[in-house]
LOFI-789153 format. One record per residue (C-alpha): y, z, x. Coordinates in pm, 1 decimal. Each point is the difference from the previous one (the first is absolute). Example, Ala and Ser with C-alpha at 12.3 -4.5 7.8 and 13.67 -1.06 7.14 Angstrom:
2
PT; c2; c3; c1
PT; -450.0; 780.0; 1230.0;
PT; 344.0; -66.0; 137.0;
END
This chain:
272
PT; c2; c3; c1
PT; -15113.8; 33731.5; 17341.7;
PT; 358.7; 48.7; -116.9;
PT; 47.8; 346.8; 151.4;
PT; -134.9; -101.0; 326.3;
PT; 235.9; -280.3; 19.3;
PT; 276.6; 205.0; -79.6;
PT; -110.7; 234.4; 229.8;
PT; -26.4; -252.7; 284.2;
PT; 328.1; -130.4; -134.6;
PT; 155.7; 358.7; 88.7;
PT; -175.5; 10.3; 316.6;
PT; 131.8; -324.1; 123.7;
PT; 349.7; 80.8; -118.9;
PT; -7.6; 347.3; 171.7;
PT; -131.6; -199.0; 322.8;
PT; 277.1; -244.8; -11.9;
PT; 268.7; 290.1; -74.5;
PT; -158.5; 183.7; 314.4;
PT; 44.6; -334.3; 221.5;
PT; 337.4; -41.6; -159.7;
PT; 85.9; 361.3; 86.5;
PT; -141.2; -30.6; 316.4;
PT; 164.4; -330.7; 69.5;
PT; 331.6; 166.6; -124.8;
PT; -24.3; 308.4; 204.1;
PT; -77.2; -208.2; 302.8;
PT; 304.4; -209.0; -64.1;
PT; 216.1; 308.8; -78.8;
PT; -141.5; 161.3; 338.2;
PT; 83.9; -311.9; 176.4;
PT; 362.9; 18.2; -165.1;
PT; 7.7; 373.4; 73.1;
PT; -63.7; -82.4; 369.6;
PT; 237.1; -306.5; 45.5;
PT; 273.8; 224.5; -173.2;
PT; -73.3; 271.5; 233.3;
PT; 40.2; -258.4; 304.6;
PT; 317.3; -136.4; -156.5;
PT; 140.6; 347.6; -36.4;
PT; -106.2; 107.9; 356.6;
PT; 170.0; -338.4; 128.6;
PT; 292.6; 41.6; -211.3;
PT; 32.1; 365.2; 155.7;
PT; -44.4; -128.6; 339.7;
PT; 238.1; -264.6; -67.5;
PT; 241.7; 232.0; -171.5;
PT; -49.9; 244.3; 303.3;
PT; 56.9; -268.8; 241.5;
PT; 314.5; -113.5; -187.3;
PT; 161.7; 343.7; -21.4;
PT; -65.1; 67.9; 374.0;
PT; 159.2; -328.7; 66.9;
PT; 262.1; 97.7; -247.0;
PT; 65.0; 321.3; 164.2;
PT; 20.7; -153.9; 327.0;
PT; 234.3; -245.7; -119.6;
PT; 195.4; 267.3; -173.4;
PT; -9.4; 210.6; 327.3;
PT; 98.8; -287.6; 213.5;
PT; 273.1; -69.2; -259.0;
PT; 131.9; 363.2; -29.8;
PT; 20.0; 25.8; 372.9;
PT; 208.3; -323.2; 2.6;
PT; 191.1; 135.5; -293.3;
PT; 41.7; 335.5; 228.7;
PT; 113.8; -198.0; 275.3;
PT; 242.5; -169.6; -229.1;
PT; 127.3; 333.2; -130.0;
PT; -1.8; 135.6; 347.2;
PT; 223.7; -303.6; 114.0;
PT; 224.5; 56.7; -332.7;
PT; 35.1; 359.9; 82.5;
PT; 53.3; -85.9; 340.1;
PT; 278.1; -244.5; -80.5;
PT; 132.2; 221.0; -272.1;
PT; 37.8; 293.3; 269.0;
PT; 140.3; -241.9; 226.1;
PT; 273.3; -126.9; -242.3;
PT; 75.8; 350.1; -96.7;
PT; 40.2; 126.7; 363.6;
PT; 204.3; -320.7; 46.1;
PT; 196.8; 89.7; -304.5;
PT; 40.8; 372.3; 150.1;
PT; 97.8; -131.5; 299.5;
PT; 244.3; -218.7; -137.5;
PT; 156.4; 282.2; -205.5;
PT; 12.3; 201.6; 284.6;
PT; 166.5; -228.7; 230.5;
PT; 240.9; -103.6; -297.8;
PT; 67.8; 373.1; -49.1;
PT; 74.5; 41.0; 379.3;
PT; 192.5; -298.0; 42.9;
PT; 200.1; 130.3; -301.0;
PT; 33.7; 317.8; 140.7;
PT; 95.4; -144.1; 341.1;
PT; 237.4; -226.8; -176.4;
PT; 168.8; 294.3; -189.1;
PT; 10.0; 214.4; 365.8;
PT; 170.4; -307.0; 135.2;
PT; 253.0; -57.4; -278.7;
PT; 94.8; 400.2; 6.8;
PT; 65.9; -74.4; 396.9;
PT; 184.0; -281.6; -57.1;
PT; 199.6; 139.6; -278.3;
PT; 52.6; 336.7; 220.1;
PT; 100.4; -234.9; 274.6;
PT; 228.8; -213.5; -192.4;
PT; 161.7; 357.5; -157.5;
PT; 24.1; 139.2; 340.3;
PT; 167.4; -348.8; 129.9;
PT; 216.4; -11.5; -301.7;
PT; 92.5; 378.8; 61.0;
PT; 78.1; -74.7; 363.8;
PT; 189.6; -345.4; -89.4;
PT; 213.1; 216.6; -273.3;
PT; 45.0; 267.6; 266.0;
PT; 98.5; -251.1; 249.5;
PT; 219.4; -179.3; -216.8;
PT; 167.7; 336.4; -93.2;
PT; 63.7; 53.4; 373.7;
PT; 132.4; -326.1; 33.0;
PT; 218.2; 24.5; -307.1;
PT; 133.7; 370.4; 99.7;
PT; 63.6; -146.8; 357.2;
PT; 172.0; -324.6; -113.9;
PT; 240.3; 221.7; -251.3;
PT; 41.1; 239.9; 300.1;
PT; 105.6; -294.0; 244.9;
PT; 221.8; -144.9; -312.1;
PT; 168.3; 350.2; -25.7;
PT; 69.1; -2.1; 378.8;
PT; 92.0; -359.3; 7.1;
PT; 290.7; 67.6; -239.0;
PT; 118.7; 230.3; 293.8;
PT; 9.0; -264.3; 234.5;
PT; 226.1; -283.7; -120.5;
PT; 13.1; -363.3; 110.1;
PT; 310.5; -118.3; 135.9;
PT; 131.7; -278.9; -239.9;
PT; 41.7; -381.1; 70.6;
PT; -46.2; -173.6; 341.6;
PT; 135.0; 285.5; 250.4;
PT; 116.5; -115.3; 356.4;
PT; -164.9; 184.6; 300.3;
PT; 184.4; -15.1; 304.0;
PT; -278.9; 100.4; 259.7;
PT; -364.8; 127.0; 42.6;
PT; 153.2; 401.5; -20.6;
PT; 152.0; -89.6; -317.5;
PT; -309.1; -147.7; -152.9;
PT; -232.9; 244.4; 129.6;
PT; 224.3; 293.1; -151.4;
PT; -4.7; -208.0; -341.8;
PT; -389.9; -52.2; -8.6;
PT; -25.7; 370.9; 89.9;
PT; 188.1; 83.0; -309.4;
PT; -274.5; -170.0; -187.7;
PT; -258.6; 221.0; 86.8;
PT; 91.4; 250.4; -228.7;
PT; 135.2; 365.8; 60.6;
PT; -150.4; 365.7; 56.1;
PT; -340.2; -131.8; 93.5;
PT; -65.8; -133.0; -335.7;
PT; -181.9; -277.3; 144.6;
PT; 18.4; -411.0; -54.7;
PT; 174.6; -58.0; -330.4;
PT; -82.4; -391.2; 25.3;
PT; 354.6; -106.7; 74.2;
PT; -28.3; -354.3; 157.4;
PT; 263.6; -208.6; 180.6;
PT; 27.2; -344.3; 134.8;
PT; 165.3; -21.2; 352.2;
PT; 154.1; -349.8; 20.7;
PT; 108.3; -109.5; 351.7;
PT; 195.2; -314.8; 67.7;
PT; 255.3; -134.5; 229.2;
PT; 358.5; -79.6; -150.1;
PT; -115.0; -366.1; -54.3;
PT; -273.5; 74.5; -228.3;
PT; 213.6; 11.3; -323.9;
PT; -251.7; -181.2; -222.1;
PT; -275.8; 308.4; 103.7;
PT; 264.1; 243.1; -101.5;
PT; 112.9; -125.7; -300.4;
PT; -377.4; -21.0; -114.4;
PT; -60.0; 374.0; 98.1;
PT; 318.5; 107.3; -192.5;
PT; -112.1; -185.4; -284.6;
PT; -329.4; 166.0; 8.8;
PT; 169.6; 344.5; 54.0;
PT; 178.0; -61.7; -315.2;
PT; -329.2; -19.3; -189.2;
PT; -221.6; 236.0; 188.3;
PT; 207.6; 294.4; 59.3;
PT; -165.2; 277.1; -212.9;
PT; -248.1; 131.0; 270.2;
PT; 89.4; -277.4; 275.0;
PT; 302.2; 68.7; 256.2;
PT; 111.5; -306.0; 138.6;
PT; 156.4; 10.6; 356.9;
PT; 223.4; -281.7; 160.9;
PT; -61.0; 47.1; 381.6;
PT; 218.4; -269.3; 145.4;
PT; -114.9; -39.8; 351.9;
PT; 309.5; 34.8; 254.0;
PT; -40.4; 6.9; 361.7;
PT; -262.7; 315.7; 58.9;
PT; 73.2; 185.3; -353.4;
PT; -366.8; -105.6; -81.3;
PT; -174.7; -29.9; 322.7;
PT; -357.0; -24.5; -129.3;
PT; 92.8; -204.2; -283.9;
PT; 172.4; -234.5; 224.7;
PT; -309.0; -41.8; 191.4;
PT; -180.7; -85.9; -291.2;
PT; 296.1; -270.9; -128.0;
PT; -46.5; -160.8; 349.9;
PT; -363.4; -15.2; 2.7;
PT; -27.9; -129.7; -336.1;
PT; 351.2; -183.8; -22.8;
PT; 9.1; 116.6; -360.3;
PT; 191.3; 254.1; -218.2;
PT; -283.0; 272.8; -92.5;
PT; -72.8; 286.1; -276.3;
PT; -184.8; 321.9; 90.8;
PT; -128.7; 192.9; -298.0;
PT; -28.6; 355.9; 28.8;
PT; -115.2; 266.8; -230.6;
PT; 137.2; 366.5; 39.0;
PT; 149.3; -84.0; 293.9;
PT; -301.2; -163.0; 185.2;
PT; -122.1; -374.4; 55.7;
PT; -193.8; -89.4; -335.5;
PT; -367.0; -11.9; 64.4;
PT; -63.7; -243.1; -301.9;
PT; 301.5; -232.6; 133.4;
PT; -25.8; -265.1; 286.3;
PT; 201.5; 151.9; 277.8;
PT; 250.2; -287.1; 23.0;
PT; 83.3; -194.0; -308.3;
PT; 158.0; -294.1; 169.1;
PT; 273.4; -260.0; -93.2;
PT; -155.4; -280.1; 162.6;
PT; 137.9; -363.9; 4.5;
PT; -142.1; -267.4; -253.8;
PT; 27.0; 18.6; -379.1;
PT; -346.5; 89.9; -58.1;
PT; -17.4; 267.7; 242.5;
PT; 317.2; 136.7; -105.7;
PT; -142.5; 8.0; -382.0;
PT; -310.7; 182.5; 98.2;
PT; 228.0; 256.1; 195.0;
PT; 240.2; 37.9; -297.0;
PT; -304.6; 60.8; -232.1;
PT; -169.1; 284.2; 252.2;
PT; 330.3; 180.7; -10.5;
PT; 52.3; -26.3; -373.3;
PT; -360.0; 127.2; -40.2;
PT; 35.9; 314.5; 223.4;
PT; 359.6; 65.5; -131.9;
PT; -161.6; -3.9; -376.8;
PT; -274.8; 220.5; 135.5;
PT; 208.7; 254.7; 164.0;
PT; 211.2; 25.8; -313.5;
PT; -262.1; 53.4; -225.6;
PT; -211.5; 227.0; 230.0;
PT; -123.7; 333.7; -172.4;
PT; 172.5; -81.2; -323.1;
PT; -288.2; -97.5; -238.2;
PT; -207.5; 276.9; -140.6;
PT; -332.0; 40.2; 175.5;
PT; -282.2; -147.0; -222.4;
END
């Protein structure tokens, strides 16, 4: 009896163990199926995720490529601009250098021409002064009787032997006997300005100075005619009158003094 019970107990145990194993196997199969399904789902999600990521990465890469291209184009543009700037600056510097060189040559040529002209003028001035020494100025306030005598004296101031103008001046002072103040003033000026200026006292009597008489009668005033090298001086007024009235007479005196001083200093200064 005890053996039967033991055998029954073993049978029951084995039966339960088999049931347990069967249930465990069933559960294990369910778990394995669930795991497989989860793996498949996870794989699908992963694939979908990787596809999405790859698409996003590709999209982003395209954006990055565009940015890189834009930056590359910008860098290229900047490089081109910088290169153009350098080339422009180099061209401008070259042009400026050429202009400076041309200007320097022009200034040098002008300076050379200026010095040559100054040298020429100085040579002419020295020659004139040398020739001038051969043409003396009559001292003082020289009385002249008539037009012929005046023409002879003016002719002597032109220079001799074809030497050409020597820059001798003359103040031909025409007046009537009554014009004592005028003659006194001219004589006073002749004492001050007589180095290169001749002073001729041309007192009008009858018809000794016909042209001057006409001038006198027309202007009703004594007159001074300035000459250079025997000809009427183009820089002086043709007639420096001695008009009535203190202010007018003062102006005429100033003009006479001015041209007397200018004539006296003519050609003496060195050419600069």
